[in-house]
C-alpha positions in Angstrom: 22.5 -3.6 -33.6 21.6 -5.4 -37.1 17.9 -6.1 -37.8 18.2 -9.6 -37.2 19.7 -9.2 -33.6 17.0 -6.5 -33.1 14.3 -8.6 -34.1 15.3 -11.4 -31.6 15.9 -8.9 -28.7 12.7 -6.9 -28.8 10.3 -9.9 -28.0 12.7 -10.5 -24.9 11.7 -7.4 -23.2 9.5 -4.3 -23.7 12.0 -1.6 -24.4 11.0 1.8 -22.9 14.2 3.4 -23.2 17.7 2.0 -23.4 19.5 0.6 -20.4 19.6 0.9 -16.7 22.3 3.0 -15.0 24.8 1.6 -12.5 23.6 4.2 -10.0 19.9 2.8 -10.1 21.2 -0.8 -9.5 22.9 0.4 -6.3 19.6 2.0 -5.2 20.6 5.6 -5.7 18.0 8.0 -7.2 18.5 8.4 -10.9 17.4 11.4 -12.7 13.7 11.3 -13.9 15.0 10.8 -17.6 17.1 8.0 -16.6 16.2 4.9 -18.7 14.1 2.0 -17.8 14.0 -1.4 -19.3 11.0 -3.6 -18.6 10.8 -7.3 -19.2 7.2 -7.7 -18.8 4.2 -5.6 -17.7 0.3 -6.0 -17.6 -2.7 -6.1 -15.5 -5.4 -8.6 -14.2 -8.2 -9.3 -11.9 -7.7 -11.8 -8.9 -10.1 -13.2 -6.4 -13.6 -12.1 -6.1 -16.8 -14.1 -6.4 -19.6 -14.6 -8.8 -23.2 -14.0 -7.9 -26.0 -15.5 -9.9 -29.7 -14.4 -9.6 -32.5 -17.0 -9.7 -34.2 -17.8 -12.7 -33.3 -18.4 -16.4 -31.6 -15.6 -18.6 -33.7 -15.0 -21.7 -31.3 -13.1 -24.3 -34.3 -12.2 -26.2 -35.9 -10.6 -23.2 -32.9 -9.6 -21.0 -33.5 -9.0 -17.4 -31.5 -9.9 -14.4 -33.2 -13.3 -14.2 -30.6 -16.0 -14.4 -27.7 -13.6 -15.0 -24.3 -13.4 -13.2 -22.3 -10.6 -11.5 -18.4 -10.9 -11.1 -17.3 -8.7 -8.3 -15.4 -8.3 -5.3 -11.9 -8.9 -6.9 -8.8 -6.8 -6.9 -7.3 -5.2 -9.8 -3.4 -5.5 -10.1 -1.1 -3.8 -12.5 2.4 -5.1 -12.7 6.0 -4.3 -14.2 8.9 -6.7 -14.2 12.4 -5.2 -14.9 15.2 -6.8 -16.6 17.7 -8.2 -14.3 15.0 -8.5 -11.6 15.6 -9.3 -8.0 14.3 -12.5 -6.5 11.3 -11.2 -4.5 8.6 -8.7 -5.8 7.0 -5.9 -4.1 3.1 -5.6 -3.6 1.8 -2.2 -2.9 -1.6 -1.7 -1.2 -3.2 1.7 -0.8 -5.1 3.2 2.1 -8.3 4.7 2.8 -9.9 7.0 -0.1 -7.1 5.9 -2.3 -6.3 3.4 -5.1 -3.2 2.5 -6.9 -2.5 6.1 -7.8 -1.0 6.4 -4.4 2.1 4.6 -5.5 2.5 6.0 -9.0 3.5 9.6 -10.1 3.4 12.1 -7.0 1.0 14.8 -6.9 3.8 17.4 -7.8 4.9 15.3 -10.8 7.8 13.4 -9.5 8.5 9.5 -9.5 6.7 7.6 -7.0 7.3 4.3 -5.2 6.3 2.2 -8.2 8.9 3.6 -10.3 11.5 4.2 -7.6 11.6 0.4 -6.7 11.3 -0.6 -10.4 14.4 1.3 -10.9 15.9 -0.7 -8.1 15.1 -3.8 -10.0 12.2 -5.1 -7.8 9.0 -6.5 -9.8 6.3 -4.0 -8.8 2.7 -5.0 -8.4 0.3 -2.1 -7.5 -3.3 -3.0 -6.6 -6.8 -1.7 -6.3 -8.5 -3.5 -3.2 -12.1 -4.8 -4.0 -14.8 -2.3 -4.3 -12.4 0.6 -4.9 -11.0 2.3 -8.1 -10.4 -0.1 -11.1 -11.8 -2.9 -8.9 -15.2 -1.1 -8.6 -17.4 -4.1 -9.3 -19.1 -4.9 -6.1 -21.4 -7.6 -5.2 -23.1 -5.5 -2.6 -24.8 -2.1 -3.1 -23.8 1.1 -1.5 -25.2 4.6 -2.0 -22.1 6.7 -2.8 -22.7 10.4 -1.3 -21.1 13.2 -3.1 -20.1 15.1 0.2 -17.6 18.0 0.3 -14.7 16.6 2.5 -11.4 17.8 1.2 -10.6 19.8 4.2 -11.3 17.0 6.6 -8.9 14.7 4.7 -6.3 17.5 4.5 -6.3 17.6 8.4 -6.5 13.6 8.8 -3.5 13.3 6.5 -1.4 15.9 8.6 -0.8 18.3 5.8 -1.5 21.1 8.3 -4.5 22.6 9.9 -6.7 24.1 7.1 -5.8 26.3 5.1 -2.4 26.4 6.5 0.5 23.8 6.0 2.5 22.7 9.0 6.1 24.5 9.1 8.6 22.5 7.4 6.1 20.0 5.9 7.5 18.0 3.1 4.7 18.9 0.8 4.7 21.0 -2.4 3.7 24.5 -2.1 2.2 24.5 -5.7 -1.4 24.8 -5.5 -1.6 22.3 -8.5 0.1 19.7 -6.5 -3.1 19.8 -4.0 -5.4 19.9 -6.7 -3.9 16.8 -8.1 -4.0 15.1 -4.7 -7.7 15.7 -4.1 -8.4 14.3 -7.7 -6.6 11.1 -6.6 -9.4 10.4 -3.8 -11.8 7.8 -4.7 -14.9 6.3 -2.8 -15.7 2.7 -1.9 -18.2 1.5 -4.4 -19.4 -1.2 -1.9 -19.3 -1.5 1.8 -15.6 -1.8 3.1 -15.2 -5.4 4.1 -11.7 -6.4 5.3 -12.4 -10.1 5.0 -13.2 -9.5 1.2 -10.0 -7.7 0.7 -7.9 -10.3 2.6 -9.2 -13.1 0.4 -8.5 -11.1 -2.8 -5.0 -9.9 -1.8 -4.2 -13.6 -0.6 -5.4 -14.9 -3.9 -2.9 -12.5 -5.4 0.0 -14.0 -3.7 -1.1 -17.5 -4.5 -0.8 -16.3 -8.2 2.4 -14.4 -8.2 4.4 -16.1 -5.4 6.8 -14.8 -2.7 7.0 -11.4 -2.0 7.2 -8.4 0.3 3.7 -6.6 1.2 3.9 -2.9 1.5 0.8 -1.3 3.0 -0.5 2.1 3.8 -2.9 3.3 6.4 -6.2 1.3 6.1 -4.6 -1.3 4.1 -2.3 -2.2 7.2 -5.1 -4.2 9.0 -6.2 -6.5 6.3 -2.3 -6.5 5.5 -1.5 -8.4 8.8 -4.5 -10.9 7.8 -2.9 -11.7 4.6 0.5 -12.0 6.1 -1.1 -14.5 8.7 -3.0 -16.4 5.9 -0.5 -16.7 3.2 2.9 -18.0 3.7 4.1 -16.3 0.3 4.3 -13.1 2.1 8.0 -12.9 3.2 7.9 -9.5 5.1 5.6 -6.5 5.6 6.5 -2.9 5.3 3.7 -0.5 6.3 3.2 3.2 6.3 1.2 4.5 9.2 -1.2 1.7 9.5 -4.2 3.0 11.3 -6.5 0.1 12.3 -6.9 -3.5 12.5 -3.9 -4.3 14.9 -4.0 -7.8 15.8 -2.8 -9.3 19.1 -2.9 -12.9 20.6 -6.3 -13.5 22.3 -6.0 -12.4 26.1 -3.4 -9.8 25.0 -5.5 -7.4 23.5 -4.8 -3.9 25.0 -7.9 -1.6 26.3 -9.4 0.6 23.6 -7.8 4.0 23.3 -10.2 7.1 23.4 -9.8 9.5 20.7 -11.6 12.6 19.2 -12.2 10.4 16.1 -13.5 7.6 18.1 -11.9 4.7 20.3 -9.2 2.6 18.6 -9.5 -1.1 19.3 -7.2 -3.9 18.9 -8.3 -7.2 17.3 -7.7 -10.7 19.0 -6.7 -13.7 17.2 -5.6 -17.1 18.2 -2.0 -17.2 19.2 -1.4 -20.1 16.7 -2.4 -17.5 14.0 -0.6 -14.5 15.4 2.6 -16.5 15.5 2.8 -16.3 11.8 3.7 -12.5 12.0 6.6 -13.5 14.1 8.3 -15.5 11.5 8.8 -12.5 9.0 10.4 -9.2 9.3 8.0 -6.3 9.9 8.6 -2.6 9.9 6.4 0.2 10.5 7.0 3.9 9.5 5.3 6.8 11.0 5.9 10.6 9.9 6.0 13.8 11.7 3.6 16.0 13.7 2.1 13.3 15.7 1.6 14.6 19.4 2.2 12.4 22.3 -0.4 14.1 24.5 -4.3 14.5 23.8 -4.8 17.1 20.9 -7.9 19.4 20.3 -7.2 18.8 16.5 -9.1 15.6 15.5 -6.6 14.8 12.7 -3.6 14.9 15.2 -5.4 13.2 18.0 -6.2 10.4 15.5 -2.7 9.6 15.0 -1.6 10.1 18.6 -3.7 7.0 19.5 -2.8 5.0 16.2 1.1 5.3 16.7 0.6 4.2 20.5 -1.3 1.0 19.4 1.2 0.4 16.7 3.9 0.2 19.4 1.9 -2.1 21.5 1.5 -4.3 18.5 5.3 -4.0 17.7 5.9 -5.2 21.3 3.5 -8.0 21.1 5.2 -9.5 18.0 8.6 -9.1 19.6 7.4 -10.6 22.8 6.6 -13.6 21.1 10.0 -14.0 19.4 9.4 -11.9 16.3 11.3 -9.2 14.5 9.2 -6.0 14.2 10.6 -2.5 14.2 8.7 0.9 14.4 10.5 3.8 12.9 9.3 7.2 13.9 10.9 9.5 11.2 11.5 12.5 13.5 13.7 10.3 15.8 15.9 9.8 12.8 16.2 13.5 12.2 13.9 13.4 9.2 11.2 15.9 9.8 8.0 17.3 7.9 6.7 14.1 6.7 2.9 13.5 6.3 0.5 10.6 6.2 1.9 10.2 2.7 5.7 10.0 3.4 6.1 7.8 0.1 5.0 10.7 -2.1 6.3 13.6 0.0 9.0 15.9 -1.4 11.7 13.8 0.2 10.3 10.4 -0.9 13.6 9.1 -2.2 15.0 9.6 1.4 12.0 7.4 2.6 12.6 4.9 -0.2 16.1 4.7 0.8 15.0 3.7 4.2 12.9 0.8 2.9 15.9 -0.2 0.7 18.0 -0.3 3.9 15.5 -2.6 5.6 15.3 -5.0 2.6 19.1 -5.1 2.5 19.5 -5.7 6.2 16.7 -8.5 6.0 18.3 -10.1 2.9 15.1 -9.4 1.0 16.9 -7.9 -2.0 18.8 -10.7 -3.3 19.7 -11.3 -6.9 18.0 -13.9 -9.2 14.7 -15.4 -10.0 12.6 -17.1 -7.4 
């Protein structure tokens, strides 16, 4: 390429490496060293509020009088590939997590952010308000430095500490577990589903139509965003754990559990119907008991998958299109609460690609 052509080409796209492969375009898993071409990337804050204290600010005698605080926004990093698909993907983390969830896996492989970028989807990974890069909260919270790694280990179904479950899709390298624990991050303000919903809905207002991909704690407010914003064209969720919505009058009884009762949330049927207008898929992994367990981390997911099935049934009963995929029923074994970063995460990504294809959500071209 001569200098003039090269100069004209470079502003068009940010060239990380040369060109995408045909295998990548078809959704196959390319080698880690396969090239990527990015048309645009960047980051921004979205949503949030501004709090102003009483009084007048004096720049010569600065105090909080008359000062402002910008907070409760979401932080978003995005990448748009060359030859993009029409709809974009928005990735929303779960409890104790931030956007790192979707990035490089703890054992150093490509996460969903890159896997789906290779499949030519624009990818937007967010930190919800009061978490990670969106840590500026308008409400104070005392963050305690409490040792709890082993509690999370059990809750995320890696095994029963210090042992892993047999056949678990988890790296045996101690450094991988070190990396995972170091990806945990606290809330910097009280958890507030309404604040999170408003920020992520503002994101969809800004970026337009897309598919919302949620994990765990992100699942509950994810339903609220989908009911609120018509730019959400589908929801794919990995082990949503709470905030399951039902039409008023159809909320199932609370489900007792060692980690506390799990309750559904009633919403007006007119609001709930928004969930019946879009394709929805819920994925659950392995080592979830059907009967009560004496292990809190396992009993926790026994009731959550049960509530998820009732949620699916409620959507379909009202004419919707919701599917719950329990991986062991497909013969896919050993997956944890973080199936999208487990050692078989390419296989898990292929399931999502299949869903997107079947629902005509991976079409070519710009929106």
